[in-house]
LOFI-200366 format. One line per 10 residues: number of its first residue (from 1); their letters; for each residue x, y, z of C-alpha. Coordinates in pm, whole numbers, plus 50000, padded with zeros to 5 digits. Layout:
! LOFI-200366
NUM> a> X,Y,Z  ...
//
This chain:
! LOFI-200366
1> maetydvivi> 54093,49495,51703  53732,49606,51664  53599,49706,51323  53481,50070,51306  53182,50210,51117  52962,50517,51104  52647,50311,51162  52576,49949,51255  52232,49816,51161  52089,49507,51330
11> gggpagssis> 51855,49329,51090  51828,49304,50710  51451,49323,50664  51284,49615,50480  51363,49868,50757  51727,49768,50798  51788,49740,50424  51628,50081,50359  51826,50274,50618  52151,50098,50517
21> tllsswgrnv> 52095,50164,50146  52042,50537,50185  52325,50597,50430  52567,50397,50214  52462,50578,49898  52546,50906,50077  52898,50783,50148  52851,50659,50504  53032,50348,50626  52756,50100,50723
31> lllekekfpr> 52764,49746,50863  52439,49551,50836  52415,49232,51045  52141,48985,50951  52095,48665,51155  51949,48458,50869  52058,48365,50518  51842,48527,50251  51612,48440,50083  51393,48340,50376
41> ehigesllpa> 51018,48321,50426  50831,48602,50598  50471,48703,50658  50336,49031,50520  50301,48998,50143  50086,49300,50061  50232,49647,49995  50077,49996,49971  50108,50264,49699  50301,50488,49940
51> nwkvfdrlgv> 50588,50238,49914  50671,50355,49561  50811,50689,49677  51050,50508,49907  51139,50252,49641  51223,50538,49405  51461,50682,49666  51617,50341,49723  51657,50286,49349  51465,49956,49341
61> sekirntsfv> 51134,50054,49178  51230,49917,48839  51356,49589,48987  51030,49542,49173  50819,49623,48867  51020,49380,48654  50937,49085,48879  50625,48872,48850  50479,49039,49161  50103,49079,49124
71> pkpggtfiwg> 49972,49437,49080  49732,49532,49360  49488,49799,49236  49286,49808,49557  49099,49603,49812  48769,49413,49817  48588,49384,50150  48325,49138,50269  48318,49298,50608  48101,49306,50914
81> kdrtpwtvyf> 47724,49275,50919  47660,49365,50555  47797,49075,50347  47768,49261,50018  48122,49291,49873  48258,49644,49823  48577,49757,49656  48800,50062,49666  49076,50149,49419  49396,50337,49500
91> gevnglpaar> 49374,50517,49164  49066,50704,49284  49296,50931,49486  49556,51143,49307  49607,50873,49045  49795,50656,49294  49957,50358,49120  49877,50001,49205  50077,49852,49487  50219,49500,49466
101> qvkrdvfdki> 50149,49164,49626  50495,49022,49689  50664,48698,49782  50858,48821,50080  51155,48589,50031  51212,48745,49686  51116,49099,49782  51331,49118,50095  51631,48981,49906  51591,49253,49643
111> lldnakekga> 51612,49515,49917  51906,49348,50092  52101,49300,49767  52035,49664,49685  52193,49768,50015  52504,49569,49917  52511,49730,49573  52489,50076,49728  52795,50007,49943  52673,49865,50275
121> kvkeqsvvke> 52880,49583,50422  52621,49308,50467  52700,49005,50681  52431,48739,50681  52406,48461,50940  52547,48708,51191  52376,48700,51530  52411,49009,51751  52466,48899,52110  52505,49235,52278
131> iifeenratg> 52495,49611,52219  52795,49777,52379  52717,50076,52602  52983,50310,52734  52859,50567,52987  52500,50505,52875  52586,50559,52508  52562,50282,52246  52904,50250,52084  52897,49914,51907
141> viyenggqty> 52793,49548,51908  52928,49202,51976  52813,48944,51720  52876,48586,51613  52940,48470,51257  53065,48132,51142  53141,48020,51495  53357,48325,51564  53283,48620,51793  53347,48975,51669
151> eakakyvvda> 53330,49326,51808  53234,49623,51592  53223,49989,51696  53014,50270,51547  52894,50623,51611  52534,50497,51595  52358,50162,51633  52020,50100,51468  51787,49828,51595  51600,49699,51289
161> sgqdkflgkk> 51565,49348,51430  51194,49326,51350  50970,49118,51575  51280,49007,51768  51269,49355,51925  51633,49319,52036  51670,49648,52221  51310,49668,52340  51345,49336,52521  51680,49435,52672
171> lksieynpdf> 51544,49768,52792  51201,49627,52888  51043,49922,52705  50771,49740,52505  50407,49839,52560  50142,49608,52414  49804,49725,52289  49545,49507,52468  49294,49562,52185  49513,49388,51925
181> knvavwsywe> 49651,49074,52088  49579,48864,51779  49720,48542,51634  49783,48484,51262  49731,48135,51114  49799,48097,50744  49903,47878,50454  49939,47884,50073  49706,47743,49809  49745,47677,49436
191> ngkqleghdk> 49467,47718,49178  49262,47952,49394  49011,48167,49206  49100,48525,49117  48871,48823,49096  48802,48937,48741  48872,49249,48541  49009,49554,48720  48974,49375,49057  49222,49104,48967
201> gnviyitfeh> 49507,49135,49214  49302,49291,49493  49340,49169,49848  49007,49024,49967  48925,49094,50332  48660,48867,50486  48534,48880,50843  48426,48566,51026  48310,48479,51376  48654,48489,51539
211> gwfwyipldf> 48832,48754,51333  48901,48801,50964  49068,48638,50664  49309,48777,50408  49308,48634,50056  49616,48757,49869  49696,48654,49509  50073,48606,49481  50116,48454,49135  49887,48468,48832
221> dnnlisvgai> 50063,48177,48654  49967,47905,48902  49709,48110,49093  49909,48090,49415  49711,48243,49702  49809,48334,50057  49510,48265,50281  49541,48366,50644  49315,48400,50945  49368,48673,51204
231> vtpsgrkvlr> 49219,48537,51524  49111,48804,51772  49126,48752,52151  48763,48634,52154  48861,48335,51938  49176,48230,52122  48996,47973,52339  48849,47797,52034  49190,47809,51866  49352,47636,52163
241> ekgfekfyld> 49078,47373,52187  49079,47280,51817  49446,47323,51741  49586,47544,51465  49521,47323,51162  49166,47216,51248  49070,47570,51347  49211,47708,51019  49039,47454,50792  48710,47466,50985
251> ainssdtlps> 48706,47847,50961  48765,47830,50585  48491,47571,50533  48238,47767,50739  48315,48096,50560  48045,48242,50335  48308,48325,50071  48623,48111,50088  48481,47767,49990  48386,47896,49644
261> llenakqvan> 48721,48074,49599  48915,47762,49700  48680,47512,49536  48948,47367,49305  49250,47479,49507  49511,47265,49678  49691,47358,50001  50063,47348,49919  50227,47445,50249  50207,47355,50614
271> ikvtkdysyr> 50009,47574,50852  50212,47866,50986  50138,48054,51307  50266,48375,51462  50157,48623,51726  50033,48949,51575  50040,49153,51893  50030,49529,51846  50296,49716,52043  50526,50015,52058
281> ntnlfgegwl> 50837,50099,52254  50813,50378,52510  51132,50529,52363  51244,50490,52003  51586,50643,52059  51859,50695,52314  52218,50811,52321  52382,50664,52015  52093,50435,51918  51770,50434,51718
291> mvgdaacfvd> 51484,50188,51661  51314,50142,51324  51053,49909,51169  50891,49634,51373  51170,49670,51628  51014,50009,51713  50643,49929,51682  50391,49708,51509  50029,49797,51439  49826,49517,51280
301> pilssgvmla> 49825,49333,50946  49470,49440,50859  49566,49721,50619  49918,49607,50523  50099,49895,50690  50402,49693,50805  50640,49724,50509  50527,50080,50438  50602,50195,50794  50930,50002,50796
311> tsngmmgaya> 51065,50145,50469  50932,50501,50506  51052,50531,50863  51378,50366,50762  51417,50648,50512  51330,50903,50780  51585,50745,51015  51850,50762,50743  51796,51136,50703  51821,51182,51080
321> lntlldepni> 52145,50986,51111  52302,51146,50805  52243,51487,50965  52381,51378,51302  52697,51228,51158  52785,51585,51055  52621,51768,51347  52621,51537,51655  52550,51828,51895  52181,51835,51790
331> endvfkryee> 52125,51462,51843  51845,51486,52100  51643,51740,51899  51672,51540,51575  51584,51210,51742  51285,51369,51919  51150,51491,51587  51204,51145,51437  51013,50982,51724  50723,51231,51702
341> myirnyntft> 50675,51165,51331  50706,50789,51378  50450,50777,51660  50211,50998,51466  50213,50746,51180  50171,50461,51427  49876,50632,51597  49704,50703,51265  49715,50339,51160  49612,50224,51508
351> alcnnmydtq> 49304,50449,51493  49227,50323,51142  49252,49963,51265  49013,50043,51551  48774,50179,51290  48796,49855,51088  48767,49618,51385  48431,49773,51474  48246,49512,51269  47908,49616,51409
361> kkskedyfsg> 47897,49914,51176  47607,49905,50933  47771,49971,50598  48086,50068,50411  47985,50436,50442  48033,50405,50819  48393,50290,50767  48452,50571,50517  48309,50828,50757  48521,50690,51041
371> arnlvqpkla> 48833,50734,50829  48746,51093,50745  48690,51176,51111  49049,51071,51181  49185,51356,50974  48905,51607,50933  48621,51568,51188  48273,51656,51070  48053,51902,51251  47716,51770,51364
381> hekvdqtgdr> 47529,51999,51125  47766,51959,50833  47635,51811,50511  47924,51649,50327  47941,51453,50006  48006,51092,50112  48253,51066,49825  48480,51281,50039  48461,51017,50311  48555,50754,50053
391> qafislisgl> 48854,50967,49950  48969,50980,50312  48944,50604,50355  49137,50529,50037  49401,50790,50117  49470,50640,50457  49477,50276,50346  49713,50379,50064  49968,50484,50323  49934,50859,50284
401> nqkdtekvin> 49987,51057,50604  49717,51267,50767  49825,51594,50604  49822,51433,50259  49480,51285,50325  49334,51613,50450  49471,51785,50139  49302,51526,49916  48967,51580,50090  48992,51960,50076
411> nfmekrkkig> 49088,51955,49708  48797,51725,49633  48549,51945,49819  48677,52259,49646  48624,52097,49308  48272,52001,49407  48193,52356,49523  48310,52499,49191  48074,52267,49009  47788,52356,49240
421> sthttfneet> 47666,52002,49298  47738,51692,49501  47591,51445,49252  47816,51192,49084  47709,51285,48731  47970,51436,48502  47998,51575,48155  48322,51627,47969  48397,51961,48134  48328,51844,48487
431> mfmvfdhinq> 48514,51517,48438  48831,51718,48393  48742,51968,48665  48656,51718,48938  48915,51455,48856  49210,51685,48808  49297,51580,49163  49350,51226,49031  49646,51347,48830  49759,51708,48864
441> nlrdegkdnt> 49948,51685,48534  49654,51541,48341  49616,51849,48121  49986,51909,48080  50046,51768,47733  50417,51824,47765  50461,51594,48067  50464,51220,48112  50343,51139,47760  50610,50869,47742
451> tinsetviel> 50406,50656,47982  50167,50583,47694  50344,50506,47367  50236,50394,47024  50250,50028,47127  50023,50065,47430  49727,49828,47393  49391,49958,47511  49065,49777,47580  48736,49881,47733
461> dnrveikney> 48685,49771,48094  48427,49494,48072  48212,49644,48350  48155,49982,48183  47791,50028,48084  47674,50245,47794  47310,50345,47783  47056,50610,47686  46888,50798,47968  46773,51138,48084
471> fvpvipnank> 46982,51334,48328  47064,51693,48420  47414,51797,48311  47600,51913,48620  47750,52239,48501  47700,52589,48639  47361,52742,48548  47245,52426,48372  46883,52346,48444  46762,52197,48119
481> mnkkrvlknp> 46678,51827,48075  46868,51669,47788  46863,51319,47651  47226,51206,47629  47414,50883,47588  47608,50816,47905  47869,50584,48054  47853,50423,48395  48196,50322,48525  48282,50054,48788
491> fgdiiqlspl> 48264,50317,49064  47900,50394,48981  47967,50740,48835  47766,50864,48534  47961,51031,48254  47818,51221,47959  47962,51110,47626  48133,51379,47424  48195,51305,47052  48558,51208,47121
501> lenlveslkl> 48475,50989,47421  48183,50827,47241  48394,50733,46939  48680,50623,47162  48453,50384,47351  48276,50258,47040  48614,50188,46876  48736,49992,47178  48429,49770,47161  48560,49638,46832
511> drlsvtelkm> 48889,49498,46957  49197,49559,47166  49369,49846,46990  49708,50010,47008  49736,50389,47044  49843,50418,46679  49547,50212,46554  49305,50400,46776  49436,50738,46660  49376,50642,46295
521> ilseklqsei> 49022,50515,46362  48921,50821,46565  49063,51066,46311  48863,50893,46040  48539,50885,46243  48562,51246,46355  48688,51355,46011  48966,51556,46167  49321,51477,46269  49365,51403,46640
531> seselvrwlk> 49699,51485,46794  49870,51207,46987  49907,51437,47291  49530,51501,47296  49458,51129,47272  49711,51051,47547  49539,51305,47774  49205,51131,47720  49352,50785,47772  49509,50891,48102
541> lchnyglitl> 49178,51031,48222  48978,50729,48109  49225,50488,48266  49231,50668,48601  48853,50693,48590  48812,50318,48540  48679,50319,48183  48964,50146,48002  49244,49899,48066  49596,49966,47943
551> nnrvlgatnv> 49839,49681,47878  50187,49824,47849  50501,49764,48050  50610,50128,48036  50273,50254,48154  50250,49972,48406  50565,50101,48571  50404,50429,48668  50028,50423,48643  49893,50069,48683
//
């Protein structure tokens, strides 16, 4: 007799685990069938900040933070014609936390085990042979496990089979994007060099003649690095002629960047190869079935959207199915809405990839401007602060959707208008005014103070400059020249030193201090008692603004 479930999910990767976890936690009866035994290797080690919202819903954020996964504060690009490195930080937009660089065998097992813990029936080493259709409606599956064949029935079947594209191949509904028929060739290296300071943990993106490289730090203890080459169609002929290994090593050796990064490194894994073709299915749903994750569509690895799209759309699919299990009469309307939202996300990332693959652009500002035009096109006559373009770029590569990104840009521009200037020079008042959008609760002393406690250790970022110079304070009606001591942070912004900020910075030049020690020193220097809530407010601002580094596990869970 066939087993019966509410939902059967094919595939235990991030998409399948996410949709199974949520449905099971809401009391639905879910069977998840995974063909392999976890842990297993998988490409795609770099996550985005947008993943954290989904991880919170899944209940795995703390587990992920408690691993040795490397924090990823942003990305460093050596891209296109201009070989000058440039870096963007997720924290520049709405105080977004650092993402993580993950070992996919460990990460995927965390998600799959979580689905089990939440009540899903997970059967590994179970190969789905067929989806059962009755009068054009999916009603179950036939699968093999341990040499036995089983039949399972369900109200809905979810294809989360990843690059296997189980249903897409059966239905012949896959459409490939001819612009992104790429091949990935990669391996792992120990003792590779890391970037320093706040950039440690960044992905490094490096273009070369036949495509681009990723350089992803996976482990700080032994400096394990994932180094991969994405070979575009123009390089496929050379790849075939040389063979995978020779092409890979030759490309590394001829790079203007990688030889120095891998100078003392040792390759510790065989060359791995996979097709990175971009595609989407013409239909993501049908009667009784739904596609999610790479089974539905795949964009490109360039901006690490894979896991984010898989988990966020897995969550979206779970909401859709949970609704339909109670109200099946609105199935077509709900699935149509799901597909529209999914394709919108896919199209956004596809357009962003097109923007990045145009390596003939002159500078990073061209890439920033291209990102802004995706969500908020400029008028020909419009004069816009280029920082707004930068905000758009960071928002999109962080995994925010178009509406979120447009909101970030509009908020930023409104702040600038209130100040009456587009220069990146700030005094104490304007620091808070302009960068409130980094953290909307920055001034709320009653919220989130627990993220910085008395044991938090603080040190000055080693790239912050302190100097004397003339500048015009950017405040309304200010037109007087004043000589002030100023800070210059890693982003190139100039900040006027107030008495509190000046003493804070001077104190941190002495040593690495805890909040308690710093509070005592500042109170003594300013000859007045400083409240802990006031100090916490300043530390949050200075951290988000790139002036200080905070070493604390509690803070690291939410802000770093």
